[in-house]
SEVEXTI-188719 format. One record per residue: x, y, z of N, C-alpha, C, CB in turn; residue in three letters. Coordinates in steps of 0.001 Angstrom, whole numbers, plus 500000, padded with zeros to 6 digits. Atoms other than C-alpha are relative to their C-alpha. Glycine has a CB too. Layout:
% SEVEXTI-188719
XYZXYZXYZXYZAla
...
***
This chain:
% SEVEXTI-188719
498505499823499336314148612960552674500297499291500819500330501082500582Met
499513500812499192313658610718555528500343498966499399499320499765500915Ala
499747501080500643313802607579553545501501500029499295498879499829499067Ile
498890499908500588316777608994551802501220500010500936499917501069499219Leu
499038499978499563318718609414554589500286498610501097500024501305500438Leu
499985501673499461318363605750555878500724498996498803498134499355500256Leu
498801500687500741320639604747552834500996499937500462500354500397498975Met
498303500444499423324181603218553660500694500349499042500458498377500321Pro
498862498863500699327275604889552598500604499518498564501467500200501100Met
499390500344501549327782602608549508499353500766499173499840498511499426Gln
501007499606500435324868604593548308500088501496499432499131499770500958Gln
499542498558500286326649607965547665499622500394498948501283500263499982Asp
500263499681501534326641607865543728498357500129499597500699498705499061Arg
501276500208500396322864607326544068499147501443500797499500498312500520Trp
500460498837499228322370609944546744500481501578499295500667499780501569Leu
499314498083500432324381612948544966499169500360498838502046500221499310Glu
500785499215500834322061613794542256498417500504500602499890499130498707Pro
501267499589499241318996613899544596499988501121501200499495498747500607Leu
499971499296498680320036615396547739501415500667500206499679498955501207Thr
499015498984500005323680616910547369500822499354501056499492501536500283Gly
498855500434498960326806616506549600499381500213501600501521501081499741Ala
500690499780498610325068617710552746498869498947500416499312501443499996His
501027501067499572322480614901552839500881498828499716498470499977499149Ala
499534501242499561325034612147552093500816500234501261500796499303498914Arg
499257500186498372327235613436555250498969499533500749500617501449500833Ala
500721500555499256323939613016556796499772498882500166499284500318499937Gln
499947501427500068323287609687555879501179498918500552499895499838498716Ala
498717500875499594326990608642556436499816499982501573501627500732499487Arg
500239500066498724326373609800559943499255499177500706499683500863500256Met
500819500498499245323441608343560876499907498651499940498973500516499845Trp
499574501159500036324188604984559528501180499655500773500134499744498850Cys
499031500231499195327405605075561477499557499610501442500800501102499958Thr
500963499980498638325330605707564566499176499190500694499246500714499934Ser
500675500737499904323105603635564079500248498444499505499183500604499603Ser
499284501595500043325124600361562917498976499188499472500490499287501551Arg
501444500572500713322189599146560647501030498776499349498915501314498574Leu
499404501372500504322802595367559823499838499823498557499324498768500685Ser
500189500221501380322888594061556159498398499781499807500910498727499503Gly
501500500202500178319392592841556555499184501354499934499441499128501215Lys
501123498703499796317527596153557755500704501056498894499943500807501937Asp
499510498808501466319988598253554677499210499182499009502092500161499388Thr
500544500124500815318379595786552502498558500080499664500409499309499848Gln
501674499701499723314830595994553755499821501557499780499436499571501764Gly
500375498418500402315301599965553471500110500072498512501081501211500694Val
499550500009501611316720599445549826498787499610498857501272498766499811Arg
501311500214500375313521597695549198498839500676500022499739499242500436Gln
500813499108499758311329599893550399500061501397499003500221500215501370Arg
499799499358500499312669602586548764499966499844498397500777500250500590Val
500736500614501206312452600671545401498788500061499594500048498940499996Asp
501564500159499981308980600126545901499253501604499983499531499065501550Ala
500866498900499964307888603684546088499718500452498349500728501219500960Val
500528499486501229308360604468542470499487499436499242500609500462499384Trp
501469500894500375306163602011540957498742500520500245499860498727500754Pro
501226499483499574303635603038543058499586501438499639499994499877501339Arg
499955498898500457304336606551542476499440499952498281501445500457500312Leu
500457499881501249304230606212538757498513499286499542501095499493499243Leu
501422500744500011301045603913539188498793500876500154499905498968501160Thr
500692498605499622299322606759540969499913501176498988500735500583501166Val
499800499049501077300727609118538141498830499749498932501495499818499348Ile
500611500556501135299178607040535022498483499814500563500778498581499474Trp
501560500011499684295706606599537068499478501204499903499617499527501331Arg
500360498933499908295345609951537761499440500687498571501024500565500620Thr
500553499545501758295699611184533911498986499204499349501222499860498828Ala
501039500812500401293732608228533313498578500408500049500106498957500667Phe
501513499641499464290434609391535426500065501626499427499732499809502061Phe
500212498512500370291194612946534364499456500205498600501343500791500102Tyr
500541499708501245290690612310530624498158499008499896501424499399498724Phe
500944500725500181287770609793531456498992500852500498500129498746500521Val
501070498902499513285919612480533477499652501139499270500372500562501159Leu
500058498603500697286741615297531263498942499232498450502114500830499555Leu
501107500484501039284726612999528362498949499703500495500258498930499248Phe
501361500509499617282279611838530647499126501549500086500070499001501659Gly
500431498605499799281471615716531521499092500679498674501403500864500263Ile
500616499929501210281124616236527632499041499247499461500722499964499294Arg
501078500754500214278970613433526989498544500372500939500542498598500244Val
501363499806499397276235614501529731499601501277499951499894499598501337Ser
501045498920500459275773617706528689500897501206500545498256499870500742Gly
498963498722499539277385621657529033499177500226501688499837501845498599Lys
500362499500498974274742621452532234500839499889501111498950499608500204Arg
499220500360498824277393619819534633500978501100500215500714498629499847Glu
498870498770499681279802622895534041499418501316500618500758500501498563Val
500656498723499705277057625659534852499660499578501570498572500411498904Gly
500900500169498693274896625624537926499457498559500134498698501028499968Lys
500346501314499608274180622254539654498815500004500198500597499481501024Leu
501219500536499410270849620599540191500409499017501285499150499173498814Ser
499397501066499288270732618143542658500369499126499897499717499677500538Pro
499884501048501120270844615466540483501413499848499891499334500402498570Met
498506499850500523274088616980539036501006499968501061500221501333499246Asp
498949499947498802275576617694542571500220498680500485499543500887501235Leu
500017501099499419274849614066543713500916499234499116498669499488500214Val
499438500772501124276478612539540447501306500645499931499160500045498600Val
498785499647500246279339614920540582500911499416501399499992501637499706Ala
499457500161498573280265614474544525500471497925499894498318500606501480Ile
499728501488500292279949610368543560501312499825499124498715499334499198Met
499077500253500674282307610500540961501243500301500452499800500425499028Ile
498656499392499286284863612592542691500488498774501030499624501611500982Ala
498990500873498978285071610263545666500015498713499613499602499962501541Glu
499520501149500939284914607076543360501506500110499390498990499940498757Gly
498932499657500515287752608564541319501263499913500845499781501147499557Ser
498972499758498948289869609644544343500404498627500528499450500949501191Thr
499867500902499297289459606280546191500848498883499008498639499667500576Met
499601500518500955290310604577542923501822500531499812498889500390498885Thr
498948499426500050293456606690542391500922499604501022499768501194499970Ile
499079499798498960294817606603545898500084498395500699499423501306501084Ala
500287501539499283293843602849546666500634499043499027498221499542500203Asn
499527500706501132296088600820544353499199498652500233501686499864499931Leu
500419501435499600294544597793545834498868499542499147499554499905501524Ser
501663499811500438290902598774544160500639499900498226498931502045500684Ile
499579500161500818291367597523540590499399501075498942499952498781499901Pro
500514498566500761291048600613537794498722499759499383501022500563498761Ile
501155500194500967288269598853535991498791500178500932500003498486499203Trp
501235499528499337285992599319538945499649501480500492499924499250501079Asp
500235498518499838286390602974539568499747500407498235501566500887500885Gly
500449499775501205285949603034535701498395499855499559500773499195499306Leu
501198500623499994282747601041535941498892501002500808500216498544500669Ala
500653499432499321281574603195538543499364501615499367500822499941501133Leu
500215499075501039281794606539536155499105499614498964501154500321499440Ile
500997500086501075280087604965533491498812499759500492500252499052499044Val
501306500109499538277233603823535522499240501607500321500123499031501361Val
500126498552499256276971607400537145499428500577498867501445500842500596Leu
500470499259501357277015608898533725499121499490499209500954500218499136Ile
501001500686500776274797606430532037498300500329500791500518498202500004Gly
501164499787499064272431607334535216499525501445499485500447499949501732Leu
500215498380500300272812611110534497499136500142498671501574500859499752Glu
500310499849500947272243610975531006498091499556499854501113499299499295Ile
501600500700500172268825608555531360499090500662500879499876498333500417Leu
500891499211499263267432610763534143499519501158499257500593500415501201Leu
499835498744500792268203613595532099498697500215498891501511499889499174Ser
500892500232500989266097612311529410498951499551500454500380499272499102Trp
501387500321499145263290610615531390499767501440500448500139498794501451Ala
500484498403499037262829614514533197499696500456498753501306501184501068Ser
500111499041501156262546615922529663498610499492499300501422499928498912Ile
501190500942500863259584613397528534499178499968501278500486498183499247Lys
500903500150499054258143613463532202500108501152500762500131498833500721Ser
500064498703498845257025616724534207500143499650501475498536500774499953Thr
499730500423498595256633614734537240501153499716500460499411499042500309Lys
498673500692499927259734613126537053501074501293500515500435499260498331Leu
499235499014499676261538616244536751499832500963500988500141500511499122Arg
500423499111498618259430618078539374500666499065501387497928500131500149Thr
499562500789499076260792614881541623501393500453500142499804498594499692Trp
498371500233499987264422615193540704500595501539500428500673499437498235Ile
499535498828499746264983618948540330499167500835500773500310500547498931Ala
501177499178499032262069620615542243499532501050499003500654500846501585Gly
501022498648500655259892623909540917501003501277500528497976500146500893Asn
499567498647499315261107627363541083499017500442501097500087501198498909Pro
501208499240498995259515629436543916500488501302500161499741499329501616Ser
499844498739499788258577632679544095500195500546501377499039500521499469Ile
499696499509498723260166634641547193499637501248500116501263499895500337Val
500350498817499852259313638118546674498618500176498766501415500948499835Val
501334499686500987255919639158545204499471501519500348498591498782500335Arg
500584498284499878255172643113544737500480500454500949498492500372500191Asn
499546499443499011257710644092546888499951499114501409499315501197500018Gly
500129500523498720256944641896549882500648498655500047498587499943500403Glu
499472501430499610258753638762551265499091498925500077500613500000501268Ile
500772501127499837256894635570551094500560499180500912499779499339498862Ile
499007500943499091257761634020554382499664498787500323500281500486501229Gln
500467501399499980256331630771554320500853499092499149498569499917499530Asp
499371500456500922258084630258551192501337499852500139499751500590499100Glu
498432500086499508261626631060552844499768498940501075500766501572500676Leu
499819501242498767260604628489555900500386498925499067498447499500501039Arg
499928501536500480260011625826553553501253499902499027498520499489499135Lys
498868499816500671263041626559551360501462500185501192499652501363499009Leu
498808499854498782265453626844554623500619501201499714501219498795500066Asn
499431499230500523266262629997552888499623501553500750499717499731498613Tyr
499989498866499063267201633105555198499613501481499121501603500050500744Asn
500031498569500489266414636909554595501208500572499946499210500849500770Val
498957499084500198269736638031554663500914499197498653500910500241501593His
499917500533501281270550635419551769499489500635498558499400498903500179Asp
501146499316501192267491636649549695500905501679500057497672500072500775Leu
499554498726500367268766640266550240501520500486499298499849500603501171Met
498721500070500660272337639637549563500224499564498300500705499016500860Ala
500310500360501413271364637939546206499364501314499218498922498704499992Gln
500782498847500192268982641073545645501214501113499843498879500260501298Leu
499268498798500062271766643444545977501158499700498749500677500355501581Arg
499476500528501086274354641351543776499213500004498360500217498700500511Gln
500787499656501443271446641796540750499790501482500105498399499170499762Lys
500640498652500275271267645517541496499064500760500654499508499960499039Gly
501304499549499133268447645907543659500055499589501610498599499228499325Tyr
499987499959498561268952647160547339498497500277500592501037501138500458Ala
501453499879499457265221648178547963499175499229499233499431501395500012Asn
501223500918500185262587645749548012499149500363499281499343499703500997Leu
500977499490500664260112648038546515500265500292498565499614501051500644Gly
499723500017501880261784647973542990500133498647499305501560500754499525Asp
500090501494500637261439643965542859498337499764500018500952498661501064Val
501367500175499935257907643199541519500118498007499943499079501018498468Glu
500353501120499692258789639332541359501586499643500369499119499197498868Phe
499219500531500156261754637482542576500107498413500367500645500732500402Ala
500225501481499871262129633589541895501315499315500291499360499391498693Ile
499092500580499513264535631298543344500030498828498926499805499728501468Leu
500027500998500851265315628826540470500653498533500835500844500537498661Glu
499590501118499240266010624991541075501445499904499943499371498763499544Thr
498529499815499735269948625938540490500441500488501035500560500661499220Thr
499517499182498741269956628243543626499976501423499570501535499592500536Gly
499622498746500380270149631205541194498922500534500136500580500215498804Asp
500934499316499670267922633912542037499490501171498668500501500578501342Leu
500346499281501128265892635687538876499287501127500564499212499217498982Ser
500963498658499310264563639375539615499400500767498900500945501205500947Val
500689499149500662261958641188537831499571500883500589499208499605499447Ile
500425498157499272261952645068538578498604499997499619500923501735499121Pro
501047499680500538258790646889538507500495500886498593499122500715501087Thr
500010499369501292258062648836535162500621501219500319498625500164499328Ser
499594498977500007259311651988536712501507500129500177499309500560500769Gln
498824500028499730262729650669537215500762498953499140500078499839501323Lys
499212500909501219263410648614534213500981501085499289498770499266498675Arg
499353498826500945265951650270531910499132500343498946501371499606499311Pro
500576499770500868264731651900529313500480499599498527499813501085500232Leu
499455500263501114264558650397526003499206500768498559500019498463500025Gln
500459499425501292264064651549522397498522499993499615500673499322498978Pro
501187499918500254260796650423522013498732500871500916499839498754499903Ala
500978498892499015259518652314525099500268501482499411500532500010501896Asp
499908498697500586260363655582523151499888500119498686501069500568500286Val
500127500080501580259406654393519517501054499856499244499456501057499451Gly
498780500247500645262911654171518444499963498690498865501042499747501185Val
499897501185501151263214651784515324501582499669500205499566500579498163Ala
498373500311499930266662649692515506500070499149498690500615499039501544Thr
499723500868501060268255647640513154500629498471500458500994500797499078Gln
499417501136499213269190644085513494501640500004499816499325498538499460Tyr
499070499889499577272361643500515088500713498556499425499825500356501380Glu
499687501224500083272906639791515143501390499592500601499875499702498709Gly
498858500417499105276408638025516283500959500302499064500060498477500580Val
498630499963500943279852638991514480500481498857500193501142501058500282Pro
499421501344500412281538635932513063501425500202499948499469499453498610Leu
498487499822499859285175635665514095500487499271498815500659499412501416Pro
499315500720501350287339634889510972501479500115500141499558500748498489Leu
498379499990499525291145635311512423500210499949501304500786501207499614Ile
499585500080498824292087634194515654501547499488500185499056499217500620Val
498643500174499626295980634436516576500581499428498771500207499113501270Asp
499234499984501261296991634426512829499532498759499588501604500153500055Gly
500517501435500456294780631224512231498749500214498900499407499069501446Gln
501317499316500817291873631756509583499053498649500299500287500439497960Ile
500654500914499803288668630052510652499135500030498920499525499975501168Leu
500825500218501257287197628398507829498589499810499994500432498949499378Tyr
501426500395499685283901627352509148499412501280499509499630499600501644Glu
500809498876499719282550630850509865500290500744498546500459500874501487Pro
499837499518501637284260632166506202499023499473499476501271499577499130Leu
500725500336500863282258629923504565498533500338500186500248498811499839Glu
501270499972500050279041630302506308499578501206499600499477499646501074Arg
500401498706500425279294634152505430499725500080498405501103500996500432Ala
500091499731501555279437633257501833501077500600499821498851500814499415Gly
498844499363500675283288634207501378500822499123500092500523501221500462Leu
498948500739500487286418633067500511501277500503500878500143500209498389Asp
498621499323499594290136633250501588500519501213499036501170498831499982Val
499433498957500935291079635578498674499123501255500236499970499514498393Gly
500343499019499287288316638063499796500289500455501099499210499972500066Trp
499685499756498439289674637741503484501234501041499981500461498450500881Leu
498811499068500437293332638998502102499305501203499223501166499165498960Lys
500326498396500812291977641794499951499444500784501197498627499997498520Ser
500571499227499031289963642968502803500951500583500922499076499280500673Ala
498812499548499048293254642786505152500777501397499146501254498480500240Leu
498883499114500462295395644628502386499243501377499890500730499482498509Ala
500536498688500229292823647329502144500211500635501690498205499902499316Ala
499606499770498769293480647779505987501372500124500378499520499167500650Gln
498452499748499769297160647886505430500474498848500776500353501401500820Gly
499339501629499514297654644247506656500688499166499107498919498986500426Val
499371500539501120300169642480504494499700498295500242501710500508499952Ala
499743501388500001299944638987505973498701499662501157501785499567500476Ser
501046500515499158297247636892507996500692499850501237499328498696499510Val
499253500242498540299870636181510613500132501059500786501364499519499926Gln
499690498632498922300234639689511793498499500401500488500850501590499080Asp
501236499684499556296372639512512753499928499375501492498900499462498982Val
500874500785498793295365638825516448498617499410499987499830500852501023Phe
501574500310499984291668638975516024499534500903498861499162500385501536Phe
500330498879500772289576639950513382498433498900499758501313500573498457Ala
501094500781500271285796639241512739498830500977499061499430499443501508Ser
500746499800501483282885639834510133498632500819500871499508498109498883Leu
501334500065499326279744641955511560498872500045499226499839500985500880Asp
501174500781500824276349641552510284499583501371499053498470499262501172Thr
500068499031501088276765644900508267501200499905498995499939501403500599Gln
498799500029500974279696643596506115501541500768500628499424500883498543Gly
498986498988499544282389645466508070500925498855500700499357501362501101Arg
499109501005499288285736643470508919500759500966501058501117499141498886Leu
499426499027499014287108644739512089501149499058500641498800500616501179Ile
498552500560499978291020643880512493500447500322500976500904500325499067Val
499366499811498804293028643695515877501648499391499413499109499070501403Gln
498570500750500525296867643460514691500600499388501336501259501202499227Lys
499436500707498771299154641456517046501248501290500436500748498149499524Lys
498732498838499699301607643563519227501495499761499792500010500373501473Met
498441500583500355305264643301518478500582499688501443501127501269499106Pro
499136500727499015307045641076520733501228501026500458500610498557499274Arg
498841499081499491309327642782523167501405498881499773499688500556501920Pro
499269500787499984312571641719522630501174499728501013500242500121499037Arg
499329500573498820314936639514524910501089501042500507500678498562499624Pro
499286498953499005316531641140527758501811499941499790499520499489501810Leu
498516500539500165320176639348526624500031500836498689500333498111499882Trp
499344499860501340319915640751522820500229501495500335499055499579498504Ser
499717498396499920319545644492524287501389500220500746498723500850500903Leu
499031500003499384322424643722526728501182499683499057499795499213501036Leu
498805500344501346324662642447523574499951501326499252499515498529498727Leu
500190498951500642323241645710521879501001501090500711498510500303499983Lys
499315499218499444324859648106524298501398499810500644499278500352500680Lys
498423500188499684327906646426525277500913499938498449500221498334500974Ser
499201500264501337328924645351521651500698501136499129499056499374499074Gly
499349499146500614331154647197519302499116500912499014501012499301499399Pro
500597499059501037329585650209517223500528499461498529500509501658500309Lys
499537499954501109329619650042513584501121501198499690498890500020499245Pro
498924498761500202332653651901511995499325501362499634501079499658498743Pro
500822498742500451330275654524510667499438500918501017498849499584499222Gly
500551499617498982328685655182513970500964500261501108499073499150500278Glu
499081499704498934332050655511516133500782501098499700500832498927500314Gln
499636498537499601332743658970517274501400499974499925499509500503501466Arg
498899499415500128335892660392516257500633500880501179499814500661498942Glu
499682499128499126337882661925519297500930501064499446500502499344501071Asp
***
């Protein structure tokens, strides 16, 4: 807005779509009182004209690095979007810092930022592969899980070594559903910072095997329809075809696949169908219906 107020009186048409009559009047008053010379006015106009190319450059650089980073995260593995190890955290910080500098500082060539991202992701993949092959390297990079509670007792030396205080430990135990240390047989602080809790045998949830009850295999249901679209890969994996799917829908009173919001097939061969909810009518159509004339047959005779 400050730049727009510096524009001369002759630029009224340019100011109109952006600032309106009020801003034009302010610009006219400012220019009259300041008595800008021709050179000053030309310099202001040049600075304003230089804003748009720079802004467009920042926009396309931002979009470019967004897709580059998205592709890089997909290549480096799903580990990046979950809990971060020390190596993952370092890479994430460096990539974010390098991308921000390249986007904001237009004097830095875009290929410099791209090279930084490629090198960091390459190192990430290389070290991840090497840590799989070498246990020592994996220990040096990510560390080892640490037992912080054993048989209901906190291991104080381990807490000091990890710079991990009792309050954080108790908070994580409560988040896991264990407020009493006596209910915890082992608590292990993983390399990602997550706390794994193994309760005592008396505090574990009752399982069917504990009472000798036999259970059937459940498996994972296969989604077949999502928002009116047939998922052909799960359908082929189940050994079925579109004809069977339409027949099963017709048996449940569904005329079209487009009417199904979600449908899945469980391991027992049952098709579970959820229909789409009817869309609410637009407000303007309701208003027209109320205000419009009634059909002749519905008009009441006085």
